mmCIF entry with sequence, helices, sheets and N, C-alpha, C, O atoms, coordinates in Angstrom:
data_MODEL
# 
_entry.id   MODEL 
# 
_entity.id                         1 
_entity.type                       polymer 
_entity.pdbx_number_of_molecules   1 
# 
_entity_poly.entity_id                      1 
_entity_poly.type                           'polypeptide(L)' 
_entity_poly.nstd_linkage                   no 
_entity_poly.nstd_monomer                   no 
_entity_poly.pdbx_seq_one_letter_code       MTRNSLERRTPEQIRAGNRRIGFVMFVIAAVFFASVIIHQKWFS 
_entity_poly.pdbx_seq_one_letter_code_can   MTRNSLERRTPEQIRAGNRRIGFVMFVIAAVFFASVIIHQKWFS 
_entity_poly.pdbx_strand_id                 A 
# 
loop_
_entity_poly_seq.entity_id 
_entity_poly_seq.num 
_entity_poly_seq.mon_id 
_entity_poly_seq.hetero 
1 1  MET n 
1 2  THR n 
1 3  ARG n 
1 4  ASN n 
1 5  SER n 
1 6  LEU n 
1 7  GLU n 
1 8  ARG n 
1 9  ARG n 
1 10 THR n 
1 11 PRO n 
1 12 GLU n 
1 13 GLN n 
1 14 ILE n 
1 15 ARG n 
1 16 ALA n 
1 17 GLY n 
1 18 ASN n 
1 19 ARG n 
1 20 ARG n 
1 21 ILE n 
1 22 GLY n 
1 23 PHE n 
1 24 VAL n 
1 25 MET n 
1 26 PHE n 
1 27 VAL n 
1 28 ILE n 
1 29 ALA n 
1 30 ALA n 
1 31 VAL n 
1 32 PHE n 
1 33 PHE n 
1 34 ALA n 
1 35 SER n 
1 36 VAL n 
1 37 ILE n 
1 38 ILE n 
1 39 HIS n 
1 40 GLN n 
1 41 LYS n 
1 42 TRP n 
1 43 PHE n 
1 44 SER n 
# 
_struct_asym.id          A 
_struct_asym.entity_id   1 
# 
_struct_conf.conf_type_id            HELX_P 
_struct_conf.id                      HELX_P1 
_struct_conf.pdbx_PDB_helix_id       AA1 
_struct_conf.beg_label_comp_id       PRO 
_struct_conf.beg_label_asym_id       A 
_struct_conf.beg_label_seq_id        11 
_struct_conf.pdbx_beg_PDB_ins_code   ? 
_struct_conf.end_label_comp_id       TRP 
_struct_conf.end_label_asym_id       A 
_struct_conf.end_label_seq_id        42 
_struct_conf.pdbx_end_PDB_ins_code   ? 
_struct_conf.beg_auth_comp_id        PRO 
_struct_conf.beg_auth_asym_id        A 
_struct_conf.beg_auth_seq_id         11 
_struct_conf.end_auth_comp_id        TRP 
_struct_conf.end_auth_asym_id        A 
_struct_conf.end_auth_seq_id         42 
_struct_conf.pdbx_PDB_helix_class    1 
_struct_conf.details                 ? 
_struct_conf.pdbx_PDB_helix_length   32 
# 
_struct_conf_type.id          HELX_P 
_struct_conf_type.criteria    ? 
_struct_conf_type.reference   ? 
# 
loop_
_atom_site.group_PDB 
_atom_site.id 
_atom_site.type_symbol 
_atom_site.label_atom_id 
_atom_site.label_alt_id 
_atom_site.label_comp_id 
_atom_site.label_asym_id 
_atom_site.label_entity_id 
_atom_site.label_seq_id 
_atom_site.pdbx_PDB_ins_code 
_atom_site.Cartn_x 
_atom_site.Cartn_y 
_atom_site.Cartn_z 
_atom_site.occupancy 
_atom_site.B_iso_or_equiv 
_atom_site.pdbx_formal_charge 
_atom_site.auth_seq_id 
_atom_site.auth_comp_id 
_atom_site.auth_asym_id 
_atom_site.auth_atom_id 
_atom_site.pdbx_PDB_model_num 
ATOM 1   N N  . MET A 1 1  ? -23.516 -32.987 -38.487 1.00 0.00 ? 1  MET A N  1 
ATOM 2   C CA . MET A 1 1  ? -23.725 -32.474 -39.832 1.00 0.00 ? 1  MET A CA 1 
ATOM 3   C C  . MET A 1 1  ? -25.190 -32.625 -40.194 1.00 0.00 ? 1  MET A C  1 
ATOM 4   O O  . MET A 1 1  ? -25.563 -33.527 -40.943 1.00 0.00 ? 1  MET A O  1 
ATOM 5   N N  . THR A 1 2  ? -25.992 -31.768 -39.677 1.00 0.00 ? 2  THR A N  1 
ATOM 6   C CA . THR A 1 2  ? -27.426 -31.813 -39.952 1.00 0.00 ? 2  THR A CA 1 
ATOM 7   C C  . THR A 1 2  ? -27.750 -30.991 -41.189 1.00 0.00 ? 2  THR A C  1 
ATOM 8   O O  . THR A 1 2  ? -27.141 -29.950 -41.437 1.00 0.00 ? 2  THR A O  1 
ATOM 9   N N  . ARG A 1 3  ? -28.693 -31.460 -41.941 1.00 0.00 ? 3  ARG A N  1 
ATOM 10  C CA . ARG A 1 3  ? -29.107 -30.750 -43.157 1.00 0.00 ? 3  ARG A CA 1 
ATOM 11  C C  . ARG A 1 3  ? -30.296 -29.849 -42.830 1.00 0.00 ? 3  ARG A C  1 
ATOM 12  O O  . ARG A 1 3  ? -31.279 -30.277 -42.225 1.00 0.00 ? 3  ARG A O  1 
ATOM 13  N N  . ASN A 1 4  ? -30.177 -28.598 -43.245 1.00 0.00 ? 4  ASN A N  1 
ATOM 14  C CA . ASN A 1 4  ? -31.272 -27.652 -43.089 1.00 0.00 ? 4  ASN A CA 1 
ATOM 15  C C  . ASN A 1 4  ? -31.983 -27.591 -44.427 1.00 0.00 ? 4  ASN A C  1 
ATOM 16  O O  . ASN A 1 4  ? -31.382 -27.203 -45.429 1.00 0.00 ? 4  ASN A O  1 
ATOM 17  N N  . SER A 1 5  ? -33.253 -27.967 -44.458 1.00 0.00 ? 5  SER A N  1 
ATOM 18  C CA . SER A 1 5  ? -33.979 -28.016 -45.731 1.00 0.00 ? 5  SER A CA 1 
ATOM 19  C C  . SER A 1 5  ? -34.191 -26.613 -46.312 1.00 0.00 ? 5  SER A C  1 
ATOM 20  O O  . SER A 1 5  ? -34.431 -26.477 -47.511 1.00 0.00 ? 5  SER A O  1 
ATOM 21  N N  . LEU A 1 6  ? -34.106 -25.567 -45.477 1.00 0.00 ? 6  LEU A N  1 
ATOM 22  C CA . LEU A 1 6  ? -34.261 -24.216 -45.975 1.00 0.00 ? 6  LEU A CA 1 
ATOM 23  C C  . LEU A 1 6  ? -32.991 -23.752 -46.703 1.00 0.00 ? 6  LEU A C  1 
ATOM 24  O O  . LEU A 1 6  ? -33.057 -22.868 -47.556 1.00 0.00 ? 6  LEU A O  1 
ATOM 25  N N  . GLU A 1 7  ? -31.850 -24.337 -46.372 1.00 0.00 ? 7  GLU A N  1 
ATOM 26  C CA . GLU A 1 7  ? -30.591 -23.969 -46.969 1.00 0.00 ? 7  GLU A CA 1 
ATOM 27  C C  . GLU A 1 7  ? -30.250 -24.927 -48.082 1.00 0.00 ? 7  GLU A C  1 
ATOM 28  O O  . GLU A 1 7  ? -29.684 -25.990 -47.825 1.00 0.00 ? 7  GLU A O  1 
ATOM 29  N N  . ARG A 1 8  ? -30.580 -24.582 -49.316 1.00 0.00 ? 8  ARG A N  1 
ATOM 30  C CA . ARG A 1 8  ? -30.310 -25.448 -50.452 1.00 0.00 ? 8  ARG A CA 1 
ATOM 31  C C  . ARG A 1 8  ? -28.914 -25.139 -50.987 1.00 0.00 ? 8  ARG A C  1 
ATOM 32  O O  . ARG A 1 8  ? -28.486 -23.985 -51.031 1.00 0.00 ? 8  ARG A O  1 
ATOM 33  N N  . ARG A 1 9  ? -28.217 -26.200 -51.391 1.00 0.00 ? 9  ARG A N  1 
ATOM 34  C CA . ARG A 1 9  ? -26.883 -25.996 -51.973 1.00 0.00 ? 9  ARG A CA 1 
ATOM 35  C C  . ARG A 1 9  ? -27.050 -25.530 -53.400 1.00 0.00 ? 9  ARG A C  1 
ATOM 36  O O  . ARG A 1 9  ? -27.944 -25.982 -54.116 1.00 0.00 ? 9  ARG A O  1 
ATOM 37  N N  . THR A 1 10 ? -26.175 -24.614 -53.810 1.00 0.00 ? 10 THR A N  1 
ATOM 38  C CA . THR A 1 10 ? -26.188 -24.145 -55.187 1.00 0.00 ? 10 THR A CA 1 
ATOM 39  C C  . THR A 1 10 ? -25.528 -25.203 -56.071 1.00 0.00 ? 10 THR A C  1 
ATOM 40  O O  . THR A 1 10 ? -24.780 -26.048 -55.581 1.00 0.00 ? 10 THR A O  1 
ATOM 41  N N  . PRO A 1 11 ? -25.808 -25.152 -57.371 1.00 0.00 ? 11 PRO A N  1 
ATOM 42  C CA . PRO A 1 11 ? -25.145 -26.115 -58.275 1.00 0.00 ? 11 PRO A CA 1 
ATOM 43  C C  . PRO A 1 11 ? -23.614 -26.037 -58.208 1.00 0.00 ? 11 PRO A C  1 
ATOM 44  O O  . PRO A 1 11 ? -22.933 -27.051 -58.362 1.00 0.00 ? 11 PRO A O  1 
ATOM 45  N N  . GLU A 1 12 ? -23.077 -24.841 -57.979 1.00 0.00 ? 12 GLU A N  1 
ATOM 46  C CA . GLU A 1 12 ? -21.633 -24.713 -57.851 1.00 0.00 ? 12 GLU A CA 1 
ATOM 47  C C  . GLU A 1 12 ? -21.106 -25.468 -56.628 1.00 0.00 ? 12 GLU A C  1 
ATOM 48  O O  . GLU A 1 12 ? -20.060 -26.114 -56.689 1.00 0.00 ? 12 GLU A O  1 
ATOM 49  N N  . GLN A 1 13 ? -21.842 -25.377 -55.522 1.00 0.00 ? 13 GLN A N  1 
ATOM 50  C CA . GLN A 1 13 ? -21.424 -26.093 -54.308 1.00 0.00 ? 13 GLN A CA 1 
ATOM 51  C C  . GLN A 1 13 ? -21.536 -27.604 -54.505 1.00 0.00 ? 13 GLN A C  1 
ATOM 52  O O  . GLN A 1 13 ? -20.687 -28.358 -54.030 1.00 0.00 ? 13 GLN A O  1 
ATOM 53  N N  . ILE A 1 14 ? -22.575 -28.043 -55.202 1.00 0.00 ? 14 ILE A N  1 
ATOM 54  C CA . ILE A 1 14 ? -22.754 -29.480 -55.470 1.00 0.00 ? 14 ILE A CA 1 
ATOM 55  C C  . ILE A 1 14 ? -21.600 -29.986 -56.345 1.00 0.00 ? 14 ILE A C  1 
ATOM 56  O O  . ILE A 1 14 ? -21.025 -31.043 -56.089 1.00 0.00 ? 14 ILE A O  1 
ATOM 57  N N  . ARG A 1 15 ? -21.274 -29.197 -57.396 1.00 0.00 ? 15 ARG A N  1 
ATOM 58  C CA . ARG A 1 15 ? -20.173 -29.600 -58.277 1.00 0.00 ? 15 ARG A CA 1 
ATOM 59  C C  . ARG A 1 15 ? -18.853 -29.635 -57.506 1.00 0.00 ? 15 ARG A C  1 
ATOM 60  O O  . ARG A 1 15 ? -18.046 -30.544 -57.698 1.00 0.00 ? 15 ARG A O  1 
ATOM 61  N N  . ALA A 1 16 ? -18.635 -28.655 -56.643 1.00 0.00 ? 16 ALA A N  1 
ATOM 62  C CA . ALA A 1 16 ? -17.397 -28.629 -55.863 1.00 0.00 ? 16 ALA A CA 1 
ATOM 63  C C  . ALA A 1 16 ? -17.318 -29.842 -54.945 1.00 0.00 ? 16 ALA A C  1 
ATOM 64  O O  . ALA A 1 16 ? -16.251 -30.435 -54.786 1.00 0.00 ? 16 ALA A O  1 
ATOM 65  N N  . GLY A 1 17 ? -18.436 -30.209 -54.346 1.00 0.00 ? 17 GLY A N  1 
ATOM 66  C CA . GLY A 1 17 ? -18.456 -31.397 -53.480 1.00 0.00 ? 17 GLY A CA 1 
ATOM 67  C C  . GLY A 1 17 ? -18.201 -32.664 -54.289 1.00 0.00 ? 17 GLY A C  1 
ATOM 68  O O  . GLY A 1 17 ? -17.453 -33.541 -53.857 1.00 0.00 ? 17 GLY A O  1 
ATOM 69  N N  . ASN A 1 18 ? -18.819 -32.761 -55.455 1.00 0.00 ? 18 ASN A N  1 
ATOM 70  C CA . ASN A 1 18 ? -18.608 -33.948 -56.295 1.00 0.00 ? 18 ASN A CA 1 
ATOM 71  C C  . ASN A 1 18 ? -17.162 -34.038 -56.736 1.00 0.00 ? 18 ASN A C  1 
ATOM 72  O O  . ASN A 1 18 ? -16.583 -35.124 -56.763 1.00 0.00 ? 18 ASN A O  1 
ATOM 73  N N  . ARG A 1 19 ? -16.570 -32.890 -57.086 1.00 0.00 ? 19 ARG A N  1 
ATOM 74  C CA . ARG A 1 19 ? -15.182 -32.874 -57.512 1.00 0.00 ? 19 ARG A CA 1 
ATOM 75  C C  . ARG A 1 19 ? -14.276 -33.323 -56.370 1.00 0.00 ? 19 ARG A C  1 
ATOM 76  O O  . ARG A 1 19 ? -13.328 -34.078 -56.585 1.00 0.00 ? 19 ARG A O  1 
ATOM 77  N N  . ARG A 1 20 ? -14.566 -32.860 -55.161 1.00 0.00 ? 20 ARG A N  1 
ATOM 78  C CA . ARG A 1 20 ? -13.761 -33.230 -54.004 1.00 0.00 ? 20 ARG A CA 1 
ATOM 79  C C  . ARG A 1 20 ? -13.859 -34.716 -53.725 1.00 0.00 ? 20 ARG A C  1 
ATOM 80  O O  . ARG A 1 20 ? -12.846 -35.365 -53.463 1.00 0.00 ? 20 ARG A O  1 
ATOM 81  N N  . ILE A 1 21 ? -15.074 -35.269 -53.779 1.00 0.00 ? 21 ILE A N  1 
ATOM 82  C CA . ILE A 1 21 ? -15.258 -36.707 -53.556 1.00 0.00 ? 21 ILE A CA 1 
ATOM 83  C C  . ILE A 1 21 ? -14.567 -37.515 -54.656 1.00 0.00 ? 21 ILE A C  1 
ATOM 84  O O  . ILE A 1 21 ? -13.937 -38.535 -54.378 1.00 0.00 ? 21 ILE A O  1 
ATOM 85  N N  . GLY A 1 22 ? -14.685 -37.059 -55.893 1.00 0.00 ? 22 GLY A N  1 
ATOM 86  C CA . GLY A 1 22 ? -14.024 -37.750 -56.992 1.00 0.00 ? 22 GLY A CA 1 
ATOM 87  C C  . GLY A 1 22 ? -12.506 -37.748 -56.835 1.00 0.00 ? 22 GLY A C  1 
ATOM 88  O O  . GLY A 1 22 ? -11.845 -38.755 -57.090 1.00 0.00 ? 22 GLY A O  1 
ATOM 89  N N  . PHE A 1 23 ? -11.961 -36.608 -56.412 1.00 0.00 ? 23 PHE A N  1 
ATOM 90  C CA . PHE A 1 23 ? -10.526 -36.521 -56.204 1.00 0.00 ? 23 PHE A CA 1 
ATOM 91  C C  . PHE A 1 23 ? -10.064 -37.466 -55.096 1.00 0.00 ? 23 PHE A C  1 
ATOM 92  O O  . PHE A 1 23 ? -9.047  -38.145 -55.240 1.00 0.00 ? 23 PHE A O  1 
ATOM 93  N N  . VAL A 1 24 ? -10.810 -37.510 -53.992 1.00 0.00 ? 24 VAL A N  1 
ATOM 94  C CA . VAL A 1 24 ? -10.461 -38.398 -52.875 1.00 0.00 ? 24 VAL A CA 1 
ATOM 95  C C  . VAL A 1 24 ? -10.503 -39.855 -53.340 1.00 0.00 ? 24 VAL A C  1 
ATOM 96  O O  . VAL A 1 24 ? -9.600  -40.629 -53.023 1.00 0.00 ? 24 VAL A O  1 
ATOM 97  N N  . MET A 1 25 ? -11.541 -40.235 -54.085 1.00 0.00 ? 25 MET A N  1 
ATOM 98  C CA . MET A 1 25 ? -11.649 -41.618 -54.574 1.00 0.00 ? 25 MET A CA 1 
ATOM 99  C C  . MET A 1 25 ? -10.504 -41.935 -55.536 1.00 0.00 ? 25 MET A C  1 
ATOM 100 O O  . MET A 1 25 ? -9.962  -43.040 -55.506 1.00 0.00 ? 25 MET A O  1 
ATOM 101 N N  . PHE A 1 26 ? -10.132 -40.978 -56.388 1.00 0.00 ? 26 PHE A N  1 
ATOM 102 C CA . PHE A 1 26 ? -9.025  -41.186 -57.303 1.00 0.00 ? 26 PHE A CA 1 
ATOM 103 C C  . PHE A 1 26 ? -7.719  -41.395 -56.553 1.00 0.00 ? 26 PHE A C  1 
ATOM 104 O O  . PHE A 1 26 ? -6.922  -42.258 -56.921 1.00 0.00 ? 26 PHE A O  1 
ATOM 105 N N  . VAL A 1 27 ? -7.493  -40.611 -55.503 1.00 0.00 ? 27 VAL A N  1 
ATOM 106 C CA . VAL A 1 27 ? -6.261  -40.753 -54.714 1.00 0.00 ? 27 VAL A CA 1 
ATOM 107 C C  . VAL A 1 27 ? -6.231  -42.115 -54.028 1.00 0.00 ? 27 VAL A C  1 
ATOM 108 O O  . VAL A 1 27 ? -5.188  -42.767 -53.987 1.00 0.00 ? 27 VAL A O  1 
ATOM 109 N N  . ILE A 1 28 ? -7.372  -42.548 -53.490 1.00 0.00 ? 28 ILE A N  1 
ATOM 110 C CA . ILE A 1 28 ? -7.418  -43.867 -52.829 1.00 0.00 ? 28 ILE A CA 1 
ATOM 111 C C  . ILE A 1 28 ? -7.100  -44.964 -53.837 1.00 0.00 ? 28 ILE A C  1 
ATOM 112 O O  . ILE A 1 28 ? -6.321  -45.869 -53.534 1.00 0.00 ? 28 ILE A O  1 
ATOM 113 N N  . ALA A 1 29 ? -7.688  -44.901 -55.032 1.00 0.00 ? 29 ALA A N  1 
ATOM 114 C CA . ALA A 1 29 ? -7.427  -45.917 -56.057 1.00 0.00 ? 29 ALA A CA 1 
ATOM 115 C C  . ALA A 1 29 ? -5.979  -45.877 -56.484 1.00 0.00 ? 29 ALA A C  1 
ATOM 116 O O  . ALA A 1 29 ? -5.365  -46.930 -56.653 1.00 0.00 ? 29 ALA A O  1 
ATOM 117 N N  . ALA A 1 30 ? -5.406  -44.687 -56.665 1.00 0.00 ? 30 ALA A N  1 
ATOM 118 C CA . ALA A 1 30 ? -4.010  -44.578 -57.083 1.00 0.00 ? 30 ALA A CA 1 
ATOM 119 C C  . ALA A 1 30 ? -3.083  -45.160 -56.038 1.00 0.00 ? 30 ALA A C  1 
ATOM 120 O O  . ALA A 1 30 ? -2.132  -45.862 -56.383 1.00 0.00 ? 30 ALA A O  1 
ATOM 121 N N  . VAL A 1 31 ? -3.334  -44.888 -54.772 1.00 0.00 ? 31 VAL A N  1 
ATOM 122 C CA . VAL A 1 31 ? -2.499  -45.437 -53.708 1.00 0.00 ? 31 VAL A CA 1 
ATOM 123 C C  . VAL A 1 31 ? -2.613  -46.964 -53.670 1.00 0.00 ? 31 VAL A C  1 
ATOM 124 O O  . VAL A 1 31 ? -1.620  -47.664 -53.475 1.00 0.00 ? 31 VAL A O  1 
ATOM 125 N N  . PHE A 1 32 ? -3.836  -47.469 -53.859 1.00 0.00 ? 32 PHE A N  1 
ATOM 126 C CA . PHE A 1 32 ? -4.040  -48.919 -53.862 1.00 0.00 ? 32 PHE A CA 1 
ATOM 127 C C  . PHE A 1 32 ? -3.252  -49.585 -54.977 1.00 0.00 ? 32 PHE A C  1 
ATOM 128 O O  . PHE A 1 32 ? -2.538  -50.558 -54.736 1.00 0.00 ? 32 PHE A O  1 
ATOM 129 N N  . PHE A 1 33 ? -3.377  -49.058 -56.224 1.00 0.00 ? 33 PHE A N  1 
ATOM 130 C CA . PHE A 1 33 ? -2.692  -49.668 -57.343 1.00 0.00 ? 33 PHE A CA 1 
ATOM 131 C C  . PHE A 1 33 ? -1.178  -49.512 -57.202 1.00 0.00 ? 33 PHE A C  1 
ATOM 132 O O  . PHE A 1 33 ? -0.428  -50.428 -57.541 1.00 0.00 ? 33 PHE A O  1 
ATOM 133 N N  . ALA A 1 34 ? -0.731  -48.378 -56.712 1.00 0.00 ? 34 ALA A N  1 
ATOM 134 C CA . ALA A 1 34 ? 0.710   -48.172 -56.505 1.00 0.00 ? 34 ALA A CA 1 
ATOM 135 C C  . ALA A 1 34 ? 1.253   -49.157 -55.482 1.00 0.00 ? 34 ALA A C  1 
ATOM 136 O O  . ALA A 1 34 ? 2.352   -49.688 -55.645 1.00 0.00 ? 34 ALA A O  1 
ATOM 137 N N  . SER A 1 35 ? 0.477   -49.403 -54.419 1.00 0.00 ? 35 SER A N  1 
ATOM 138 C CA . SER A 1 35 ? 0.946   -50.356 -53.408 1.00 0.00 ? 35 SER A CA 1 
ATOM 139 C C  . SER A 1 35 ? 0.999   -51.779 -53.968 1.00 0.00 ? 35 SER A C  1 
ATOM 140 O O  . SER A 1 35 ? 1.891   -52.548 -53.608 1.00 0.00 ? 35 SER A O  1 
ATOM 141 N N  . VAL A 1 36 ? 0.053   -52.140 -54.847 1.00 0.00 ? 36 VAL A N  1 
ATOM 142 C CA . VAL A 1 36 ? 0.075   -53.455 -55.462 1.00 0.00 ? 36 VAL A CA 1 
ATOM 143 C C  . VAL A 1 36 ? 1.303   -53.589 -56.350 1.00 0.00 ? 36 VAL A C  1 
ATOM 144 O O  . VAL A 1 36 ? 1.991   -54.609 -56.309 1.00 0.00 ? 36 VAL A O  1 
ATOM 145 N N  . ILE A 1 37 ? 1.581   -52.570 -57.150 1.00 0.00 ? 37 ILE A N  1 
ATOM 146 C CA . ILE A 1 37 ? 2.751   -52.636 -58.047 1.00 0.00 ? 37 ILE A CA 1 
ATOM 147 C C  . ILE A 1 37 ? 4.038   -52.706 -57.245 1.00 0.00 ? 37 ILE A C  1 
ATOM 148 O O  . ILE A 1 37 ? 4.924   -53.502 -57.558 1.00 0.00 ? 37 ILE A O  1 
ATOM 149 N N  . ILE A 1 38 ? 4.150   -51.878 -56.209 1.00 0.00 ? 38 ILE A N  1 
ATOM 150 C CA . ILE A 1 38 ? 5.356   -51.884 -55.372 1.00 0.00 ? 38 ILE A CA 1 
ATOM 151 C C  . ILE A 1 38 ? 5.518   -53.236 -54.684 1.00 0.00 ? 38 ILE A C  1 
ATOM 152 O O  . ILE A 1 38 ? 6.624   -53.767 -54.585 1.00 0.00 ? 38 ILE A O  1 
ATOM 153 N N  . HIS A 1 39 ? 4.409   -53.779 -54.215 1.00 0.00 ? 39 HIS A N  1 
ATOM 154 C CA . HIS A 1 39 ? 4.467   -55.075 -53.518 1.00 0.00 ? 39 HIS A CA 1 
ATOM 155 C C  . HIS A 1 39 ? 4.936   -56.169 -54.488 1.00 0.00 ? 39 HIS A C  1 
ATOM 156 O O  . HIS A 1 39 ? 5.712   -57.039 -54.095 1.00 0.00 ? 39 HIS A O  1 
ATOM 157 N N  . GLN A 1 40 ? 4.486   -56.139 -55.731 1.00 0.00 ? 40 GLN A N  1 
ATOM 158 C CA . GLN A 1 40 ? 4.908   -57.160 -56.701 1.00 0.00 ? 40 GLN A CA 1 
ATOM 159 C C  . GLN A 1 40 ? 6.373   -56.987 -57.078 1.00 0.00 ? 40 GLN A C  1 
ATOM 160 O O  . GLN A 1 40 ? 7.069   -57.984 -57.271 1.00 0.00 ? 40 GLN A O  1 
ATOM 161 N N  . LYS A 1 41 ? 6.869   -55.746 -57.191 1.00 0.00 ? 41 LYS A N  1 
ATOM 162 C CA . LYS A 1 41 ? 8.231   -55.516 -57.593 1.00 0.00 ? 41 LYS A CA 1 
ATOM 163 C C  . LYS A 1 41 ? 9.225   -55.912 -56.502 1.00 0.00 ? 41 LYS A C  1 
ATOM 164 O O  . LYS A 1 41 ? 10.226  -56.572 -56.782 1.00 0.00 ? 41 LYS A O  1 
ATOM 165 N N  . TRP A 1 42 ? 8.951   -55.512 -55.264 1.00 0.00 ? 42 TRP A N  1 
ATOM 166 C CA . TRP A 1 42 ? 9.915   -55.708 -54.197 1.00 0.00 ? 42 TRP A CA 1 
ATOM 167 C C  . TRP A 1 42 ? 9.768   -57.014 -53.460 1.00 0.00 ? 42 TRP A C  1 
ATOM 168 O O  . TRP A 1 42 ? 10.764  -57.547 -52.971 1.00 0.00 ? 42 TRP A O  1 
ATOM 169 N N  . PHE A 1 43 ? 8.561   -57.557 -53.359 1.00 0.00 ? 43 PHE A N  1 
ATOM 170 C CA . PHE A 1 43 ? 8.327   -58.700 -52.502 1.00 0.00 ? 43 PHE A CA 1 
ATOM 171 C C  . PHE A 1 43 ? 8.031   -59.986 -53.274 1.00 0.00 ? 43 PHE A C  1 
ATOM 172 O O  . PHE A 1 43 ? 7.499   -60.941 -52.708 1.00 0.00 ? 43 PHE A O  1 
ATOM 173 N N  . SER A 1 44 ? 8.372   -60.013 -54.558 1.00 0.00 ? 44 SER A N  1 
ATOM 174 C CA . SER A 1 44 ? 8.096   -61.236 -55.315 1.00 0.00 ? 44 SER A CA 1 
ATOM 175 C C  . SER A 1 44 ? 9.340   -62.087 -55.427 1.00 0.00 ? 44 SER A C  1 
ATOM 176 O O  . SER A 1 44 ? 9.302   -63.159 -56.031 1.00 0.00 ? 44 SER A O  1 
# 
């Protein structure tokens, strides 16, 4: 994944990338908290 300095990303592409990263981080956090809640309910 090399960056070409001549090929600049448009603001729309940057926003789409940020949205994708934000969504992935949200899913990871949701799975983490869900696993903590499930672990407390079933294994306590």
